[in-house]
Backbone as JSON Lines, residues from 0, in Angstrom:
{"i":0,"aa":"M","n":[61.51,-167.92,-181.01],"ca":[61.0,-168.86,-180.07],"c":[60.76,-168.06,-178.48]}
{"i":1,"aa":"E","n":[59.63,-168.27,-178.11],"ca":[59.26,-167.6,-176.79],"c":[59.69,-168.44,-175.64]}
{"i":2,"aa":"K","n":[60.33,-167.81,-174.73],"ca":[60.77,-168.43,-173.66],"c":[59.68,-169.26,-172.63]}
{"i":3,"aa":"Y","n":[58.6,-168.56,-172.69],"ca":[57.52,-169.36,-171.82],"c":[56.42,-169.56,-172.83]}
{"i":4,"aa":"G","n":[56.55,-169.82,-173.84],"ca":[55.25,-170.01,-174.77],"c":[54.36,-171.1,-174.45]}
{"i":5,"aa":"N","n":[54.59,-172.21,-174.3],"ca":[53.7,-173.34,-173.84],"c":[53.8,-173.67,-172.54]}
{"i":6,"aa":"N","n":[52.48,-173.41,-171.72],"ca":[52.38,-173.57,-170.57],"c":[51.96,-174.99,-170.04]}
{"i":7,"aa":"G","n":[52.5,-176.01,-170.63],"ca":[52.38,-177.15,-170.3],"c":[50.67,-177.77,-170.69]}
{"i":8,"aa":"G","n":[49.88,-177.17,-171.28],"ca":[48.73,-177.81,-171.42],"c":[47.77,-177.21,-170.31]}
{"i":9,"aa":"R","n":[48.2,-176.25,-169.63],"ca":[47.47,-175.69,-168.53],"c":[46.24,-174.7,-169.14]}
{"i":10,"aa":"K","n":[45.03,-174.66,-168.36],"ca":[44.19,-173.65,-168.7],"c":[44.93,-172.32,-168.67]}
{"i":11,"aa":"K","n":[44.06,-171.58,-169.65],"ca":[44.92,-170.13,-169.8],"c":[44.52,-169.37,-168.54]}
{"i":12,"aa":"E","n":[43.18,-169.67,-168.1],"ca":[42.56,-168.9,-166.78],"c":[42.94,-169.54,-165.8]}
{"i":13,"aa":"A","n":[43.41,-168.56,-164.6],"ca":[43.71,-169.31,-163.34],"c":[42.11,-169.21,-162.75]}
{"i":14,"aa":"T","n":[42.04,-170.38,-162.07],"ca":[40.72,-170.78,-161.22],"c":[41.09,-170.42,-159.85]}
{"i":15,"aa":"P","n":[39.92,-169.56,-159.4],"ca":[40.02,-169.09,-157.94],"c":[40.25,-170.32,-157.15]}
{"i":16,"aa":"L","n":[41.04,-170.13,-155.79],"ca":[41.39,-171.34,-155.01],"c":[40.1,-171.76,-154.51]}
{"i":17,"aa":"K","n":[39.12,-170.92,-153.98],"ca":[37.91,-171.64,-153.23],"c":[37.09,-172.41,-154.56]}
{"i":18,"aa":"E","n":[37.1,-171.93,-155.57],"ca":[36.35,-172.93,-156.49],"c":[37.21,-174.13,-156.83]}
{"i":19,"aa":"A","n":[38.61,-174.04,-156.95],"ca":[39.39,-175.17,-157.25],"c":[39.17,-176.23,-155.94]}
{"i":20,"aa":"F","n":[39.23,-175.8,-154.88],"ca":[39.13,-176.51,-153.83],"c":[37.7,-177.3,-153.56]}
{"i":21,"aa":"D","n":[36.42,-176.6,-153.86],"ca":[35.25,-177.02,-154.07],"c":[35.11,-178.17,-154.99]}
{"i":22,"aa":"D","n":[35.69,-177.85,-156.04],"ca":[35.91,-178.9,-157.38],"c":[36.44,-180.0,-156.93]}
{"i":23,"aa":"L","n":[37.57,-179.96,-156.23],"ca":[38.2,-181.06,-155.59],"c":[37.49,-181.94,-154.4]}
{"i":24,"aa":"L","n":[36.87,-181.13,-153.63],"ca":[36.1,-181.98,-152.79],"c":[34.98,-182.74,-153.39]}
{"i":25,"aa":"K","n":[33.99,-182.01,-154.25],"ca":[33.06,-182.73,-154.9],"c":[33.84,-183.82,-155.62]}
{"i":26,"aa":"A","n":[34.82,-183.76,-156.26],"ca":[35.38,-184.94,-157.17],"c":[35.84,-186.1,-156.26]}
{"i":27,"aa":"Y","n":[36.24,-185.68,-155.09],"ca":[36.33,-187.02,-154.01],"c":[35.28,-187.3,-152.87]}
{"i":28,"aa":"R","n":[33.93,-186.69,-153.44],"ca":[32.95,-186.8,-152.76],"c":[33.02,-186.26,-151.33]}
{"i":29,"aa":"L","n":[33.98,-185.28,-150.88],"ca":[34.15,-185.2,-149.28],"c":[33.35,-183.73,-149.1]}
{"i":30,"aa":"K","n":[32.83,-183.06,-150.04],"ca":[32.12,-181.86,-149.85],"c":[31.14,-181.93,-148.6]}
{"i":31,"aa":"D","n":[30.33,-182.93,-148.51],"ca":[29.32,-182.99,-147.46],"c":[30.14,-183.06,-146.1]}
{"i":32,"aa":"K","n":[30.97,-183.83,-145.95],"ca":[31.82,-184.02,-144.76],"c":[32.45,-182.69,-144.31]}
{"i":33,"aa":"F","n":[33.28,-181.96,-145.28],"ca":[33.7,-180.85,-145.14],"c":[32.82,-179.79,-144.57]}
{"i":34,"aa":"D","n":[31.63,-179.68,-145.03],"ca":[30.58,-178.59,-144.63],"c":[30.21,-179.05,-143.33]}
{"i":35,"aa":"E","n":[30.01,-180.32,-143.04],"ca":[29.44,-180.55,-141.92],"c":[30.52,-180.33,-140.66]}
{"i":36,"aa":"R","n":[31.8,-180.35,-140.89],"ca":[32.94,-179.79,-140.21],"c":[32.79,-178.37,-139.68]}
{"i":37,"aa":"L","n":[32.73,-177.72,-140.96],"ca":[32.69,-176.28,-140.84],"c":[31.53,-175.66,-139.83]}
{"i":38,"aa":"L","n":[30.21,-176.52,-140.12],"ca":[29.18,-176.19,-139.4],"c":[29.35,-176.42,-137.89]}
{"i":39,"aa":"L","n":[29.82,-177.54,-137.56],"ca":[30.07,-177.93,-136.18],"c":[31.15,-176.77,-135.47]}
{"i":40,"aa":"Q","n":[31.93,-176.27,-136.5],"ca":[33.04,-175.32,-135.84],"c":[32.53,-173.75,-135.67]}
{"i":41,"aa":"A","n":[31.37,-173.5,-136.49],"ca":[30.73,-172.46,-136.5],"c":[29.65,-172.14,-135.48]}
{"i":42,"aa":"W","n":[29.28,-173.57,-134.71],"ca":[28.12,-173.26,-133.9],"c":[28.24,-172.35,-132.96]}
{"i":43,"aa":"P","n":[29.33,-172.39,-132.12],"ca":[29.36,-171.08,-131.08],"c":[29.15,-169.79,-131.78]}
{"i":44,"aa":"E","n":[29.87,-169.52,-132.73],"ca":[29.56,-168.0,-133.37],"c":[28.24,-167.75,-133.97]}
{"i":45,"aa":"M","n":[27.56,-168.96,-134.48],"ca":[26.2,-168.57,-135.09],"c":[25.4,-168.52,-133.92]}
{"i":46,"aa":"M","n":[25.46,-169.13,-132.78],"ca":[24.42,-169.19,-131.76],"c":[24.71,-168.54,-130.64]}
{"i":47,"aa":"G","n":[25.76,-167.96,-130.49],"ca":[26.32,-166.91,-129.2],"c":[26.9,-167.59,-128.05]}
{"i":48,"aa":"K","n":[27.14,-166.81,-127.18],"ca":[27.8,-167.24,-126.11],"c":[26.99,-167.97,-125.19]}
{"i":49,"aa":"M","n":[25.81,-167.69,-124.81],"ca":[24.89,-168.36,-124.05],"c":[24.57,-169.87,-124.49]}
{"i":50,"aa":"V","n":[24.11,-170.07,-125.81],"ca":[23.73,-171.24,-126.04],"c":[25.01,-172.08,-126.33]}
{"i":51,"aa":"A","n":[26.28,-171.6,-126.63],"ca":[27.38,-172.32,-126.9],"c":[27.98,-172.73,-125.58]}
{"i":52,"aa":"S","n":[27.98,-172.03,-124.36],"ca":[28.32,-172.24,-123.09],"c":[27.59,-173.56,-122.42]}
{"i":53,"aa":"R","n":[26.22,-173.67,-123.02],"ca":[25.35,-174.63,-122.37],"c":[25.34,-175.8,-123.43]}
{"i":54,"aa":"T","n":[26.1,-175.86,-124.58],"ca":[26.12,-176.95,-125.55],"c":[27.41,-177.94,-124.98]}
{"i":55,"aa":"T","n":[26.82,-179.13,-124.97],"ca":[27.74,-180.11,-124.17],"c":[28.01,-181.12,-124.98]}
{"i":56,"aa":"G","n":[27.53,-181.23,-126.25],"ca":[27.73,-182.31,-127.36],"c":[27.19,-181.91,-128.78]}
{"i":57,"aa":"L","n":[27.78,-182.06,-129.63],"ca":[27.56,-181.54,-131.03],"c":[27.98,-182.51,-132.06]}
{"i":58,"aa":"Y","n":[26.99,-183.34,-132.81],"ca":[27.45,-184.02,-133.71],"c":[26.59,-183.91,-135.0]}
{"i":59,"aa":"I","n":[26.81,-184.61,-136.11],"ca":[25.93,-184.8,-137.29],"c":[25.99,-186.42,-137.77]}
{"i":60,"aa":"K","n":[24.9,-186.81,-137.99],"ca":[24.72,-188.34,-138.5],"c":[23.57,-188.31,-139.47]}
{"i":61,"aa":"E","n":[23.94,-188.61,-140.56],"ca":[22.88,-188.76,-141.73],"c":[22.02,-187.67,-141.9]}
{"i":62,"aa":"K","n":[22.8,-186.59,-141.93],"ca":[22.23,-185.01,-142.37],"c":[21.22,-184.52,-141.16]}
{"i":63,"aa":"K","n":[21.58,-185.19,-139.87],"ca":[20.91,-184.69,-138.49],"c":[21.89,-184.06,-137.82]}
{"i":64,"aa":"L","n":[21.8,-182.72,-137.42],"ca":[22.47,-182.46,-136.33],"c":[21.84,-182.37,-135.04]}
{"i":65,"aa":"F","n":[22.78,-183.16,-134.19],"ca":[22.27,-183.51,-132.74],"c":[23.24,-182.61,-132.14]}
{"i":66,"aa":"V","n":[22.46,-181.82,-131.01],"ca":[22.94,-180.93,-130.21],"c":[22.43,-181.21,-128.69]}
{"i":67,"aa":"K","n":[23.65,-181.36,-127.73],"ca":[23.05,-181.6,-126.64],"c":[23.45,-180.33,-125.64]}
{"i":68,"aa":"I","n":[22.28,-180.17,-124.96],"ca":[22.18,-178.68,-124.12],"c":[22.05,-179.21,-122.74]}
{"i":69,"aa":"S","n":[22.91,-178.52,-121.89],"ca":[22.74,-178.88,-120.47],"c":[21.86,-177.92,-119.65]}
{"i":70,"aa":"S","n":[21.17,-177.04,-120.25],"ca":[20.23,-176.13,-119.62],"c":[18.65,-176.65,-120.24]}
{"i":71,"aa":"G","n":[17.88,-176.96,-119.31],"ca":[16.4,-177.16,-119.66],"c":[15.79,-176.1,-120.45]}
{"i":72,"aa":"P","n":[15.92,-174.88,-119.9],"ca":[14.94,-173.84,-120.33],"c":[15.51,-173.4,-121.47]}
{"i":73,"aa":"V","n":[17.01,-173.36,-121.89],"ca":[17.83,-173.05,-123.24],"c":[17.21,-174.23,-123.99]}
{"i":74,"aa":"K","n":[17.34,-175.49,-123.87],"ca":[17.0,-176.55,-124.68],"c":[15.61,-176.22,-125.19]}
{"i":75,"aa":"N","n":[14.31,-175.79,-124.59],"ca":[13.16,-175.56,-124.66],"c":[12.93,-174.5,-125.76]}
{"i":76,"aa":"E","n":[13.67,-173.55,-125.32],"ca":[13.82,-172.37,-126.22],"c":[14.13,-172.69,-127.71]}
{"i":77,"aa":"L","n":[15.34,-173.43,-127.71],"ca":[15.58,-173.98,-128.96],"c":[14.84,-174.79,-129.8]}
{"i":78,"aa":"K","n":[14.12,-175.69,-129.0],"ca":[13.21,-176.7,-129.68],"c":[11.96,-175.74,-130.08]}
{"i":79,"aa":"M","n":[11.7,-174.47,-129.56],"ca":[10.44,-173.83,-130.0],"c":[10.9,-172.91,-131.3]}
{"i":80,"aa":"N","n":[12.18,-172.83,-131.3],"ca":[12.85,-171.86,-132.24],"c":[13.59,-172.7,-133.4]}
{"i":81,"aa":"R","n":[13.36,-174.04,-133.53],"ca":[14.1,-174.84,-134.42],"c":[14.23,-174.32,-135.8]}
{"i":82,"aa":"T","n":[12.95,-173.65,-136.44],"ca":[12.93,-173.16,-137.74],"c":[14.03,-171.99,-137.83]}
{"i":83,"aa":"K","n":[14.09,-171.29,-136.98],"ca":[15.15,-170.06,-136.82],"c":[16.65,-170.6,-137.01]}
{"i":84,"aa":"V","n":[16.89,-171.63,-135.98],"ca":[18.08,-172.57,-136.11],"c":[18.62,-172.92,-137.55]}
{"i":85,"aa":"M","n":[17.58,-173.64,-138.02],"ca":[17.83,-174.2,-139.42],"c":[18.11,-173.12,-140.43]}
{"i":86,"aa":"D","n":[17.2,-171.93,-140.46],"ca":[17.32,-170.8,-141.08],"c":[18.85,-170.06,-141.02]}
{"i":87,"aa":"L","n":[19.34,-170.13,-139.6],"ca":[20.27,-169.7,-139.46],"c":[21.84,-170.48,-140.17]}
{"i":88,"aa":"I","n":[21.58,-171.63,-140.19],"ca":[22.37,-172.68,-140.61],"c":[22.42,-172.61,-142.2]}
{"i":89,"aa":"E","n":[21.2,-172.52,-142.77],"ca":[20.87,-172.43,-144.23],"c":[21.69,-171.2,-144.84]}
{"i":90,"aa":"A","n":[21.55,-170.0,-144.03],"ca":[21.96,-168.81,-144.32],"c":[23.54,-168.92,-144.44]}
{"i":91,"aa":"K","n":[24.09,-169.33,-143.58],"ca":[25.63,-169.43,-143.69],"c":[26.01,-170.74,-144.65]}
{"i":92,"aa":"F","n":[25.56,-171.79,-144.71],"ca":[25.99,-172.84,-145.33],"c":[25.19,-173.21,-146.73]}
{"i":93,"aa":"G","n":[24.08,-172.65,-146.67],"ca":[23.24,-173.08,-148.12],"c":[22.34,-174.46,-147.51]}
{"i":94,"aa":"K","n":[21.42,-174.75,-148.3],"ca":[20.57,-175.63,-147.96],"c":[21.22,-177.19,-148.25]}
{"i":95,"aa":"G","n":[20.77,-178.13,-147.37],"ca":[21.29,-179.58,-147.87],"c":[22.46,-180.0,-147.07]}
{"i":96,"aa":"V","n":[23.07,-179.15,-146.2],"ca":[24.26,-179.43,-145.1],"c":[23.45,-180.38,-144.28]}
{"i":97,"aa":"I","n":[22.3,-180.07,-143.5],"ca":[21.66,-180.6,-142.94],"c":[20.14,-180.75,-143.25]}
{"i":98,"aa":"D","n":[19.43,-181.65,-142.56],"ca":[17.9,-181.58,-143.03],"c":[17.26,-181.5,-141.74]}
{"i":99,"aa":"E","n":[17.99,-181.77,-140.78],"ca":[16.88,-181.86,-139.22],"c":[18.11,-181.45,-138.2]}
{"i":100,"aa":"V","n":[17.55,-180.72,-137.31],"ca":[18.0,-180.38,-135.92],"c":[17.35,-181.17,-134.68]}
{"i":101,"aa":"V","n":[18.24,-181.86,-133.94],"ca":[17.74,-182.69,-132.85],"c":[18.22,-182.24,-131.63]}
{"i":102,"aa":"F","n":[17.49,-181.9,-130.52],"ca":[18.16,-181.0,-129.27],"c":[17.85,-182.28,-128.37]}
{"i":103,"aa":"L","n":[18.89,-182.63,-127.7],"ca":[18.94,-183.59,-126.58],"c":[19.21,-183.04,-125.35]}
């Protein structure tokens, strides 16, 4: 008789922790909220020091990212490059985390 024969009905292959965590988030319908939080935390890194230092507010509502910028010229530059901002977000987080960026 094997000492550790039956492992209690568990899967024989170990699931990578990231995959298991993603499955758990999807099962409890928390994946979107989790990705949104990661996006908000990554904003300074993605956009750089200059934009981050002029960002005074940042939130997501109904798949729209709202960014409050304290500098008029920086806000105008971001508005003109909205597509590039979306591309940066999609490159880091994939499509579907947000659908639109609104600069305030």
